[in-house]
N, C-alpha and C positions, 0 to 999 in steps of 0.2 A: 464683853470679851472681844479681844482682837479677832478679826475675821480670819487672819492667817493661822492663828492658834486653833480656832474651831476646825478649820480645814485639816490641819495637822492631826488633831485628835480624832477626827472622823476617819482619816486615812489609817491611823494606827488601829482603830477599832475594826475596820474592814480587814486589815492584814491579820489581826489576831483571830478574827472569826474564820478566815480562810485557812489559817494554820490549824485551828481546832478541828475544822471540817476534814482536813487531810490526815489528822492524827488517828491512827487505828487504835481503838480501845480493845485491849486484850481481856477477854472474859476468863474468870477463874474456872479451872477445870472441874467437871463433874466427877463424882466418885467413880462412876463406870469408866469414864474417859481416862482418868488418872490410873486406875487399876490396869487398864489395857496397856497404857504406856509403860507402866512398871513391869508387867509380865513380858513385854518384848524388849525391855531394857532401853527404852527411848525416853524415859522421864527427864533425865538431865539434859538431853539434847533438845527436848521441847522447851524447857525453861530458857536455855540459851537462845533458841530460835525466836522466842518471844521477847528477846532483848532485855531479859531480867526485869520486866515491868511488874511481875507479880510477887516479888520477894517478900514484901511486907504482908501481903495476903496469905502467902504460903506459911510464913512464920506464925501468923495469928491462928490459922487453922491447925497448926501443929502444936503450938505452945499453949494457946488459950482454949481452943475448942477440943483439942486432943483427938482429932480424927486420925485413925491409924495410917491410912495411905499418905496423908499430908505429913504426919510425924516421920514416916519413912523417907519421904521426899526431902524434907528439911534436913534430916540426918545425913542423907547422901550428899546434899548440896554442901553441908558443912564439912563432911569427910573429905570431899574432893575439891573444895574451894570453887564451886560453881555459883557465880553471881554473888558470893559472899567471901569474906576472908576465911581462909581454910583453918578449921579447928577439928582435926581428926578425932580427938578424944571426945569432944562434945557431940560430934557427928555420930560416933559409935553409941553414945548414950541414947540418942534418939532412935537409932536403928534398933537397939536392944528394947527400947520402950515400945516400938511398933511391934516387935516380935512378941513381947509380953501381952500386947493388945490382941494378938492372934493373927496378925497379918502374915500369911504364908510366905509371901515374897521376902519379907524381912527375916523370917526364920531360915529360909533357904539361903539367903545371902550370908547370914552369920555362919551357916555350915560351910559355905564356899570360902569364906574368908579364913576360917580355921583350916580348911582343907588345903588351901593354897598358900597360907601364911601371908594374907593381905591385911595390913594394918594391925595384925595380931601375930603372935608366935604360932607357927604351924602346929596343929594338934588334930591328927586324923580321928582320934577317938572322940574328941569333943565334936568334931564335924559330923560324925556318925549320929550323935545324939540329936543335933539340929536337923540333919537330913531326914532322920527317921520320923521326927515329929511332923514335918511338913509332908513327907512322902505318904504317911498313913492317912493323911487328910486329902490326898488326891493331887498334890502339886507335882506335876510331871518332872520339872527340872530336878526337884529333890529326889524323886523316885529313881531317876537315871543315875544320879550321883551316889545315892544310898546303895543301890545294887552294885555299882562299880567298886565302892569301898569294901563291901562285904566280899566280893570276889577276890579283892586284894588282901584279904585276911584281917580286916578291921571289923569291929562289932562282934556279934555272937552268932554261931550257927543256929541258935534257937530262933533268930529273927529271919532266917532264910525264907521260910514259908510265907510269912506276911509280906515280906519285901517282894517276893515273886508274884504273889496274888495281886497286889495293888497295881503293879506295873502291867501284869498280864491283862487285867480287865480294863485298863485305861484305853480310851479312844484317842488315837494319835493320827490326825489327818495328814501331817507332813510325812511324805514317803521316806526321806532320809532319817528323820527322827524315829520313825516306825521301825526301820531296819536296824538302827542303833539299839532300840529296845529289844528287838528280837535277838540280836547278837548277845546282848547282856544277859537276857533270860536263858539263852542256851548255855552260856558259861556258868551261870549260877546253878542251873539244873544239874550240871556235872558234879556239883558239890553236895547234891541232895539225893536221898534215897528215892527211887522211882515212885513209890507209893505216896510220898510226900509231894512230889511234883504233880501227880495226878490229882491229889486233894486240893492243891493250890490252884489248879486250873479250873476248878468248879466255881463258877461265878456266883457270888452271894447275891441273892435276889432281895 
């Protein structure tokens, strides 16, 4: 082989190796990491920050492995066109699927979408149903919104006690959110008999 060709091939090999060494390999998110990102609504930002390198892996974990948090992430990516062509209908399908799998963030988001009329027609009564499901399982965002809608006349007075109880016993480290919860509880208490409020304040052990 010509000596100049050998030198050229060797140079190309070195440059390729150097490029590979400088290329940052993005690891797929753990379930705990992804759930934390979802709960603070940073999951889509993280996918974009990782330069969309994990799209195929995310799709595989959502569609083939059917992991709830990845199903939700994939649905949100499709719904808003993050790193993929936007397909809101298909995105909602996967968000609903994640909700059926029991992912509280997905259930709460469906409630919020119906509450605000995002991607779907506004339907406060349907929002109450989703919020209630996630709220009674301890999901704070859903609890706050559930109580707010009850105060505004949606849902049933029969639900006041349970809604009050789950928010009252929740531990809320953030001072602003804690104050928000206190204000909502005070407003809900005004709609409840005093003895029911007292009963709701008794933490279930």
